N, C-alpha and C positions, 0 to 999 in steps of 0.2 A: 504494500500500500504506500502510495506517495505521500510524503509529509509536506505541509504548507504552514508557513508562519501566519498567525492571525493577529494583526496589530490591534491592541486595545487602546481606544482613545483616552487621553487624560480627562477629557470632558466630552459629553455628548449632549448637544442642545436639544435634539429630537431623537429619543430612543426608538428603536425598532419596536413594533407593536408587541412582539413576544417578550421583549425586555421590559416594556412598560407594564404588561400584565403581571410579569414576575415581580416587579417592584411593588405593584399595588396590592397584591394578594398576600398581605402580611401574615395571615393565619397559616401560611404554608412555609414560611421562611425557616431555613436551617442555618442562617448566617446571622451574625450580630448586627444590631442597628448601625453600629459604627462602620461595618463593612458593606452595608447594603448598596450604597452608591457604586462602589467598586464592582460588586457582584453584578449589578444591573448593566454596567458598561461591558463586563465580560460576556454576559448573555447577549447583549447588543452586537458585539463584535462577532461572536459565533453565529448568530442568526444571519447577519449580513454575509458572512463567509459561506454558510450553507446555501443561501439563495444565489450567490454569485457562481456557485458550482452546479446550478441547475436543479436544485432540490427546493421543496417547500418545507416550511417549519411552522409548528403551531404549539400552543400550550395544551397540555393534556393532564387532567387530574386522574391519578391512579386510584383504583378502587380495590378494597380488600376482597379477595375471592371468596372468603368464608362468609362474610356478612353483607357484602355489597356497600358497606360504608366507606367513605373516603379515608385513606390512611394518612392524610396530611402532607403528602409529598406531591411535587409537581415534576412531571417529566416532559421533555420536549419530544416531538415526533417529527422526523425529517423523512420526506418521501420524494422519490424521483418523479418528474413531470411526465 
């Protein structure tokens, strides 16, 4: 598999929609409040890189298979067009 650098911006004036939803869904965070802005910029950079390679990406809430309840985690889904 070929490796590619993904530059993370020091600031992002307009976050990718996936990064914005990640940032706004505070009940799912597994990062500290102090690191939230940095984490959102990393998600932003990854989402843009995924789309630049011809894939789509979206936010997905995982569900527990046993109960059907949300397990509190957010996963990204990238699919080829």
